N, C-alpha and C positions, 0 to 999 in steps of 0.2 A: 504494500500500500504506500503510495507516495502522494505528495501534494500535486495540484495541477501544474502544467507547464508554466514556468516563471519567466518573467521578463528579465533582461540582463541586470536591471538595477534593483531587483527584488532579492532580498536575502533568503537563502534556502532555509527551510524549516527543518530542524534537526529531528530525526526519527530514531528513537531509542527503544530497543526491545527490553522491557523490564526484566531484570534478573530474577524477579519473583521470590527467590530466597536462596542464599548461598549457604545457609546453615543446614546441618544434617536433619533428618526427619525427627530424631528424638528431641531436637531443640524447638520444634514447633509445638509448644505447649500453650494451653490457654492461660492467659494472664490478663491483667488490666491494661498492659501496655499495648496490646494489639490482638487481632483475631488469631485463631489457632490454625487457620488454613492458609496462611500467607497473606499477601496484600489483597484487599477486597474493596468493593465500593463502600459507601457510607452505611449501607444497609447491613453490612457484615455478612452477606450471603453470596453475592456475585463476585467471583474471582476476577482479578485484574490480569488479563491475558496479554495486553499490549499497551504501551505508553508512548504518546507523542509529546514532544516539548515544543513550545513556541514562545516568542517574546511578547510580553504584554506591554501596553502603552504606559508611559510614565504619567503621573497625576497631572503635571502641567500640560502635557500634550492632549489630555482628555478634553480640555476646553476647546480644542481646535477641531472638532469633528465637523463633518463636512459634506462634500459635494454629492455623495451618493444619496443622502437622505434629505438634502435641501435645507439644513438648519444652520449652515455656516454663517449666513448673514444675520440671523437672529442672535446667535451667540456673540457675534462681533458687536452688534448694537448694544447688547446687554453689558458687555465689557466696557464699552465707551461710556454708557450711562453711569455705571458703578464708579468708574475712574473720575467722572465729573463730580459725582456726589462726594467722593473722598477728598478731593482737593479742588474747591471752587476758585480759590485764589490763583492757583498755578495752572495755566492752560496745559493740556496734554501735549507731550512732545510728538512731533510729526515723525511718522515711521518712514524709513528709507524705502523707496519703491522696490529696489532690488531685493532687500531683505524680505519685504512683504511677498514678493513674487516667489522667492525661495521657500518661504513658509507655506505658501499656497501649494507649491509643488509637493512639499513634504506631506501636507495634509492629504493631497490627492493620492499619493502612493500608500499612505497609511490606510486610507479607506479602501483602496484597491486590494491591499493585502488582507484586510479584515473581510472584505466581500468574498475573496477567494477562499479564505479559511472557513467562512460560514457555508459556502457552497460545498466545500469538501466534506465538512461534517454532515451535511444533509445527505450527501451521497453515501456516506458510511451508514447512516441510519436506514436508508433505503435498502441497503444490502442485508439488513437484519441485525447489525451490530448495535450494542448498547453503549452509550457514552456518558461520561461524567467528568466535568471540569474541576480542576483543583488549582485555583489562582491565589488562594490565601495561604501559600506555603511559606517556608522559612527562607527561600531563595528569592531575593528581590528581582523583579523584572522578568521572571520565568514562570510560565504557566504550564500545567500538565493536563493532558487529555487522556483519561483512562478509558480503555476499551475492553469490553467483555463480549466474547463470542458465545452465544447460546448453543445448546446442544444441536438443535435442528440446523443451525448454520454450519456447524462443523460437519454434520452428516451430509448436507448438501455439497459442501466443498469436497468432501471425501469422494462423493460420487463423481464430481467433475474431474478430480485427480485420478480416478480409477484405482483407488486403493483396494487391495484385496488381502485376504488372509491365506496362509499356506494351506494347501489341500491335502488332507489325509483321510483315508477311507474310514478309520475309526471315528473320526470327528466330522463326518460328512454332514450330519444334521446340524452340528454347531456351526459349520461353515455356512450352511444355507441360512441359519438364523442370523449370523453376523452380516451376511451379504444383504439380507433384506431389512436389516435394522434401520437404515435411513428412511424406509417407508413407514416406520412407526415412531414418530418423533416423541410420542408421549412417554416412551420407555427411556427416561433419562437417568443414567447411573449417577451415583454420588461422585461429584467431581473431586472429592477429597482422595479418592482412590488413585488419582493421577498425580498427586503431589510429588511423589517420588521421582517422576520423570522430569520435574522442573527444578530439582536441586542440582547443583553443579556436579557433574560426574567426576571431575578431577578432585573436588573438595571431599566428596564422600569416599573416594578411593585413595586420597592423598597422593595422586599421581603427579601433582605439580612440585613435590618435594624431591630434591636431588638424592636423598638417601634411599629412594625406592627405584633407582634407575634400572635395576635388574628385573623389575616386574613388567608384565605385559600391560599395554594400554587398554582401558575399558572402551573399546571402539564402539560397541553397541550403545553404551550410555552417552558417549560423545555425540553419536548420530542423533539420539533422541533429544538431546538438549540443544545442540548447535545446528543440526540438519545434516543431510547427506554430503553436501559439498565440503564442509569442514571435516566431517568424519572420514571422507576419502583422503583428504590431505594427511591427517594423522595416520591413517592406515598405510598410505604410500610411504610416509617418512619412516614408519616402523619397519616396513619391508625393506626399504633401502638400507636402513641402519643394520638390520639383521643380516642382509646379504654382504655388508662390508666386513663382517667377522672373518669369513674364510679368506677374502682378499687381503685383509690386514695380516692374517697369520702367514700367508704365503709371501707377502711382501717383506715381512720381518725375517722370514727364513732366507730370502734372497739377499737381504742386507747382511745378515749374519754369515752367509756363505762368503760374501765379499770380504768381511772382516777376517774370516778364518783362512782365506787363501791369499791375503795380501802379501804375506811374507814369501810365498812361493811364486809370485807373479814375476816372470823373467824380465819383461820390459821395465817394470818399476825397479827391480834390482839393478838393471844396467844403468838406469838414470841415477840412482842413488850411489852407485859404486864410485868412490873417489879415484880409483885407478883409471877411469875413463876420462881422459883430459880433453873434453870436447868444449871448444870455445864457440859461443853463440853470438850471432850478429845483434846489434843494438835494437832495443824495442821502440825507440823513438829517435828523432833526428837531433843531433848536436848534444842535447842534454844527457841522453842515455849513452852508456859506454858498453863495451863488450862484457859478457857475463858467462859463468860456468853453468853447464847443464845440470850439474849436481845440486844447484840451488833450487831447482824445481822438484826436488825429491818429495817434499810434503804434498804438493799438488798431485803428483803422479800416484802416490799411494792412496790419497783420498779419492781420486778418480776411479781407482779399481773397485772401490766399495759399491759403485753404481754402474761401472762399465766393465762387466764380466759376462761370461757365457750364460749365466743364469738369467741375465736381463732379457735375453731373447725369449727364453721359456716363459718368463713372467709376462711379457707383452702378449704372447699367444694366450696365456691363461686369462689375462684381463679382458681380451676380446671375447673369449668364450664366457667369461663371467658376466659381461654386459648383456650378452644374448640370454644367459640364464636368468639374469635379473629381470629383463623385460618379460620373459615368459612366466616367471614366477609371479610378477605383478599382475599380468593378465589373468592368471588363474585365481589369484587372490581377489581381484576386482570382480570377476565373474561370481565367485562365491558370495561376496558381499552384495552384489546385485540381486542374487537369489534370496539371501536372508533378508535384505531390506526391501524386497518386492520392487525391484527396478528393472526386471528383465523385459517388461513390455513398455517401459517408460521412454518416451520420445520428447526431447526438448523442443518447446515451441519457439517460434520466431521472437515472441515477446512484444511488449509495447514500444511505441516509438519514443525516442528520447526527446526531452523538452527542447533541447537546442535544435534538434532536427525539425520539430514542429514550428518553432519560431522562424527558422530559415525558410520553411515552406510558406508560412504566412507572409513573410517579406517578399518572397518571389511572387506569390499570388497577387499581392497588392501592386507590385510593379509590372504585373502582366508578363512575367517571364516564365521560364520552365517551372513546372510544378515540383520537380524533385531536384534538390541541390546536387550539383555536379561533384562527384567524388574523384578527386585527382590523386589517387593513391600512388600509382606508378610514377606520375610526373613529379610529385613531391619527393618521393624517394630518390629519383634521379637528380633533381635540380637542387634540393635542399640538403637531404640527409647525406648522400654519398660524398659530395665534395667537402662538406663540412667535417664529416667523420674522418675522411682520408687526410684532409689537411691538418686537423688537430692531432690525430694520431701520429702522423709523420713528424709534426713539429715536436711533440713530446718525446718520441723515440730519438729524434735527431738531437734534441737538446741534451738528453742523457748521454748520447754518444760524445758530444763535445765536452761534457763534464768529465767523462772518463779520460778522454785524451788530454785535457788540460790538467787535471789533477795528477795524472800519471807523470807528465813532464815536470810539474811543480815538485812532486815528491822526489823525483830523480835529481833535481837541482838542490834539494834541501841539504843542509849541513848536519841535520840531526841523524845519527846513525840508526836510531830506532825506526824513524820514518822510512829510511831507505831500505831497511830489511823487510818491512811489512807492506810493500807497495801494492802487491796484488791483492792481499786480503783487504786492505783499506779501500782500494778502488772498487772491488766487487761488493763489499758490504754496504758502503755508503751509496753506491749507485742503486743497489736493490732497495734500500730504504727510501731513497728519493722516488723511485718508481712506485713503491707502495703508497706513499703519500699522494702522489699525483693520481693514482688509480682511485683512491678513496674520494678525493675531491671531484674528479671528473665523473665519477659514478652519479653523484648528485646532480651535476650539470646535465649529463646525458639523460637522466630520468626526467628532469623538467623539460628538456628539449623534445623527448619522445612524446610526452603528454601534449605539448604545444602543437607538434605536428599532427597528432591525432585529432585534436580539437579543430584544427583547420579543415580536416576532411569532413567533419560533421557526419559521423556514421549514423545509420538509421536506428539501430537498436543497441541496447547495452551489451549484448553478446558480441556484436560486430565491433563496438568500441573497445571492449576488453581484448579481443583477439588482435586487433591492429596495434593497440598499445603494447601488448606483450611482445609482438614481433619486433617492433621498433626498439623497445627497451632492451630486448635480448641481443639484437644485432649491435647496438651501440655499446652496451656494457660488456659483451663478449669481446668485441674488438679492443675495448679499453683495457680489459684484464689480460688479454693474451698477446697484444702487440709486442711488448718487450720480450716475452718468452719466444714468440715466433722469430724475432730478430736474432736472439742469441742462438736459436736452434738451427736456423737455415741461412742466415745472411752474414753473421759476423765471421770474419776470417775468410770469406769467399771472394771478396772484392778488395784485397789488400795490395796485390802486386808482388814484387820481390825487392830485395835490396838493390839499390841503384835505380829502381824503376817503380817506386811506390805510387799508390793512388792517393791523391790529396783532395780534400773538400774545404771550401771557403779559404782558399789561399794555402796556408802552410799546415793545416790540420791533417795529419796522416791517419788513414783509416786504421782502426785498432785490429790487432791480431788475437787469435786464440792462444792459450797456453800450449806448451808442448804436448801435454796429455789431452788436448782437445778442449772444445767449449762445453763439454757435457757437465763438467763440474760447475762452471758458472751458471749453466742452465738449471742445474739442481739447486744452487743457492737462490737464484731468482724465484724459482717455483716454490721453494720452501718458504721464503720470506713473504711472498705474495699470498700464498695459501693461508699460512698461519696468521699473517697480519689481518687479512680480510675477515677471517673467522673470529679472531680475538677482539679486534677493534670495531670493525664495521658491523658484524653480526651479533656479537655478544655484548661488548661494552656499550655500544650505542643503544641496544634494546634494553639493557639494564639501567644505564646511566641517564638517558634522556628522560624517561618517566620520573625518576627520582629527582632530577634537576627541576622538572616542572612542578613537582610537589613542593620542593623546597622554595621555589620562587613564589608559588601561591601561598605558602605558609608565611613567607617574609612579608608579603603584601597585606596579609590579614592583621587586624588590630588585636586579635586574641592571642593569649599565650597558649602553651601546649595543653594545660589542664582545661582551659576554657574551650579550646578547639575539640578536645576529646568529649567534653560534656555536650558541646554543640552537635557533634556527630552522633551521639547517642540519641538525640531528640529527632534526628532526621529519619524519614521513612526510607524504604528500600529504593524506590525510584528517585528520591531526592539525592541519595548517596551516589547512585549510578550516574546522575547528571554530571558529576565532577570527574567521571572517568573519561579517558580519551576516546575519540571516535574510532570505529573499526574501518581500516583503510583497504581491506580486501586481502586475499591470499597471494596476490601476485608478488609482493616483496618476499614472502616466505618461500614460494616456489623458486623465485629468481636466484636467491642465494644458494639454494640446493642444486639448481641446474648448473650454475657456474662452478660449484664444488665438484659436481659430477664430471664436468669437462676437465678439471684439473686432475681428477683421479684417473681418468681414462685416456686423455689425449696425449700427455707427456709422461705416462707412467714408466716408460723405459728409462727415463733420466732420474726418477725419484720413486723408488719402490715403497718408500714409507708413506706415500700420500694416502693410501687407504687407511692406514693406522691412524693418522692424524684426523682424517675425515670421520672415522668411527668415534674417536674421543670427542670430537666437536659435536657430533650428532646426538650422542648420549646427553650432552648438556643442552643441545638445541631443543630436544623433545620436551624436557622439563621446563626450559625457558619459555617456549611457546605456550605450554600449558599454563604456566604462571601468568603470562601476559594475557591470555584469553580469559582467565578467571578473575584476575585482580586489577589489570591495567586498562582494559578497553571495555566498552559497552558490549553487551551481548548482541552479536550480529543477527541479521535477518536470516532465518533458516531458508535454505535453497536446496532444491532437489537436483541431483546430478548423478549420472550413471558411470561417469569416468572422470579423469582429471583433465580432459579437454586437450587443448593444443600442446600442453606440456609433454604429453606422451610422444607426440610427433617430434618435438625438440630432442627428447631423450633418445629416441630411435635414430635420429639424424646424427647426434653426437657419437653414438656407439658405432655407427658406420664410418664416420670421419676419423674416429680414433684409430681404426685399423690402418688407414693410409698414413696418418701422422706418425704413428709409432714405427711403421715400416721405413719412413724417411729418416726418423731420428736414429734408428739402429744403423741404417745404411750410410747416412751422410754425416751425422753429428758424432757418433761414436767411432772407435777404432776397430769395431768388430770385423768389418769386411777387409780392411787392410791387413789385419792380423791373419785372417784365413788365407788371403791371397799369398802373403809372404810364406806362411807355413807350408802350403801345398805347391807353390810355384817357384819360390826363390830361395827358400832355406836349404842349405847344403845337407843338413841332417834331419830335416822334418821337424825341428823344434823352433822355439821363438828366440833363440840366441842370435843376436845380430839384427833384430827387428828395429831397434832404435836407430842404429847407424843407417839402416836401409831407408828410413823415413826422412833423413836429413840430407839436404843438398849443400853444395859448396859455393862460396862466393869469395871473389878476390876483392879485397878492401880497396884496391886501386880503382875499382869501377864505381865508387860512390859518386853521386852527382855533386857538383860544387855546392858547398854550404850545408851538406847533410852529414858529413863525417863527424864522429864523436869529438867533443872538445878535449876529452882526456883519453887519448888512445892508449896511454900507458897505465891505465887503471888497474890492470891485472899484474903489472910488474914486468911485462915484456911486450915487445912489439908484435902485433898480430898481423899476419899476412893473409890468412884464410880463415873465414868464419863460416859457421853452419847456420842454416835456417830450415824450418820444417816445410818441405814441399817436394814434389817429384819433378825435378828439372835436370837438364844436362849440365855437365861440369863446365867451368870456364875454359878449360883447355880442349873442349870438344869442337867439332866442326860447326855445330849449331849451339853456341853457348847460351845457357839460361832458357832454352826452349823446353816446353813440356816433354817429359820423357815417355817412353813406351809403357813404363810401369803405371804412370798416371792414367793412361787410356785403358789399360787392362783393369785397373781398380775401378775406374768409372763404369766400365761395362758390367763388372760384377755387381756394383752397387745398384745399377738400374735393374739388372736381372733379379737381384734379391727383392727389390721393391715389388716387382711384378709377381714373383712367386709367392712371397709372403702375403701380399694382399689377396690374391686369389685363393690360396689355401685356407687362410683364416676366414675369409668371407664364406667359403664353401662349408667350413666347419660350423660357422655360426648359423648358416641357413639350415644345416642338418640338425642342429640343436633345436632350432625354431620348428622344424618339421616333426621332430621326434616327440616334443612335448605338446600335448593337446592344450588348446586354449581353455577348454571347459573341463573341470575335474570330472572324473568318471561318476562319482556319487551324485554330483549335481545334475549331470545329464540324465542319469537314471531317474532321479527324483522328478525332474521336469517331464520326462516321458511318462512316469507313473501318474503325475497330475493330469496330463492330457488324457490318458486312458480313463482315469476316474471321472473326469469331466464328460467324456464321451458316454461312459456308462450311466452317469447321472442323467444326461439329456435323453438317452435311449429309454431309461426307465420312466422318465417323465412323459415321453411320447407314447410308451406302452400304456401308461396310466390314462392318458387322454383318450387313446383309442378304445380301451376297455370302457371308459365312461361314455363315449359316443355309442358304442355297441349296446350298452345297457339301456341308454335312452332310446335307441332305435327299437329294441325289443319291447319296451313298455309302451311305445306310441301306437295309436290305432291304425288299421290298414285302410281307412277311408280314402285317402288320396289316391290309392291304386285303382279303385272302382270307378272314379270319375272319368278317366280317359276311355274306359271300356264302354261306358254308356253312350259316348259320342261316336263310337266306331261304326255302327250301322248307318247312321246318317251320312258319314263320310263316304261309305261305300256306295 
């Protein structure tokens, strides 16, 4: 139920579903303070089923009533006569014409709102609802409209919604009685029997407490109190969290495998061996000098924790896990649809949005097209795409310049501590900067997506929600994953070589990956982004912002804590709920989980611990959402839904894209393919000995471009003639110096082949899992089949009864009608 379509300058009327009672049933005792059946009308019998709030006029504005009832001039003349009687000596001041016109416009809008409200209340009464106003409450300026739905209205709406009871052969007579109950409105049960359905499911089960994280959620009670739409959200979140348990265990095993085998990793041992006197080329121009490969020992050992043969297995496992999760959710959803009687439910188109109706009226007045033009594709191309690409590119490019600048500054620093921890400092600070930018831009992109959706003027609320979800997802997904995609697929690819580096904005040289690859930096960026978004954006914001609002409201109040507590004790249930925050929908809750699902599946090859951190976060998230729905926001309007809507399509799309992304991460970002190629094609003994030397090319320092050579060439204590850099290029003394070698092309071919094979094999396995697991559980399909058979038997028995009744009436009727045609036969002959 909503107010009529509003004009742009009309404040929206708040609609609040009364919480009815958050206390357990045993606390609903009869006493002098209130009725024993929860909130009721003043008669103490009719229960309050719904509460609307509205703003009431101030006393001074009550004198300015107006144009709809034609008494504005009378009141104005009365005010003038009273003012003349109070002060005959002083003439009344002349009123500014602009102020008077402004007051007149305000009076007109107040009357218009009051007229709309009256019309809306009359429509509610015509529907059979019973209303009671409460304007003498303890909250100044706020009025409450209590609504009671009689039993016959509920039965009528149940018929419209096609509600039914589960069919069982033993209870077939009970089913018939319940199905025909709406035809007998006099049989009204005691409404006190349904009080238990109206108390908070989380409060009665204490599911909003973190100490009961190991218990299952009361999904059935959640559905009864909040509706099917919110019940499906908590059910989906529970299934997702449950499915993260095996993924977290396998990811932890993969990480522990890397820890156990790091001492036996031959490439890491060769890098850390001090006997390998390998001199590397400078990492930047002029400020950086030559360095020893053994200084990258820590990075090489850390990279092995995530870049090992078990990573490939884990990527395949996570692809199959995503398919299993989708199938498990479909089965769980189908079971809930059967239990909640949603198997035959079809969502309707819904009413037109108020903004759409206003747009249509404006078009009609201007004699233009009746339906507003929806420029969805045009807006996405013209507004969303260039803005998103430009802002994302600017953010990523700014962080790149920061990395390059801070690296050169640290190399020039005289502090030895800063010079020894350059890589860690640059990686950590850049990841934190990216996190802060992501959190800020998330809010900006959310507002931008809503603005773009409002420009389209969608026809229905469902269409508005779907378009808003798509835009928000695209913008926030690009915002969260653009730094990760850069590190995974672009960093270190467009660098050049010593003597011929690629520069941007003049003298800024493109940054290179560490010798062990960019996988470690990708892991750091993914870890900080994931943990930061979960801890700061998802948890701290949800906990901190409501508490800050309460603190500000308490600071503005003139009462102390004891007076505030006494004041709260005198408020009724709906008056307390008025101070709660409004329910903004499930889209923010789904969105943060979808982004988390992307981080768990898309780049899991670089961070096997992602499922474990997601599991720990979701255990808190379930209780946090429960606490928020119970104590922080008003009870939302119950809505029926048989699935999670467009979110399922986004999940399925991410699970498919994850296979391709992980194939490219393993093939191009990690050293998995180069190691295999070296071991089976170039290694003299089939082992990994000599792999590090095989990946390094030679450079003659005399080939440096003017002005790029190190300022301190004797930094290592000797003159360097040849330095090494990571690439597959020809030697300076070959016929084609510094050209890409044949090893580079062989490895590139193997990488592309691995992507094709990995993608097709894993996709085929996922489709096989999808085909192997039926969408409908066997017991549910059998029960549905039995119900259909029972219904057919019921109708057949009913038809047999009607036939027997007709035959008995035919046998008892006289045979006179048969003799009448016989008497006319001779005359016809």
